[in-house]
Residue, then its C-alpha position, 0 to 999 in steps of 0.5 A: x276129768x278123771x278125778x270128777x268121774x271118780x267122785x260118782x254119778x252125781x258129779x259132772x264138770x258142769x256142776x255149779x258149786x251152789x248144787x254141791x251139798x254136804x254129802x257130795x263134799x264128804x264124797x269128794x274129801x274121801x276120794x281125794x284122801x285116797x288119791x296120791x299126788x306128786x310132791x311139788x318141785x319148788x321150781x317156782x321158788x326164788x331163793x336169795x342164795x347163801x352168798x346174796x343173803x350174806x352180802x345183804x346182811x353185811x351191807x345193811x347191818x355191817x355186823x362183827x360176825x355173821x353166819x348164813x345157811x341155805x337148805x335145799x327144797x323140802x316139802x312140808x305139809x304138801x308145800x315146797x319150802x326153802x329155809x334161808x337164815x342169817x345170824x349176826x352179832x354186833x354191827x351198826x348202831x342207829 
């Protein structure tokens, strides 16, 4: 509600999207660019974890060598991300 009030008198909670014109959109974008938002926490992400990543690659690929890494939650362009990677050499032939 506070955000809608900040957009100006032309905006109401009941405003239909069909009533919004380009000047109103410009006002909303300008106002939202002035606001600050808390970064996302990443609590909704479900990482596999380095141990499970290692086990999964070992089970499926049976590599000769493997390296795994899991990074902490980071915010990239407003999105919470977790990077998990595995590199393996050799392994099962089909």
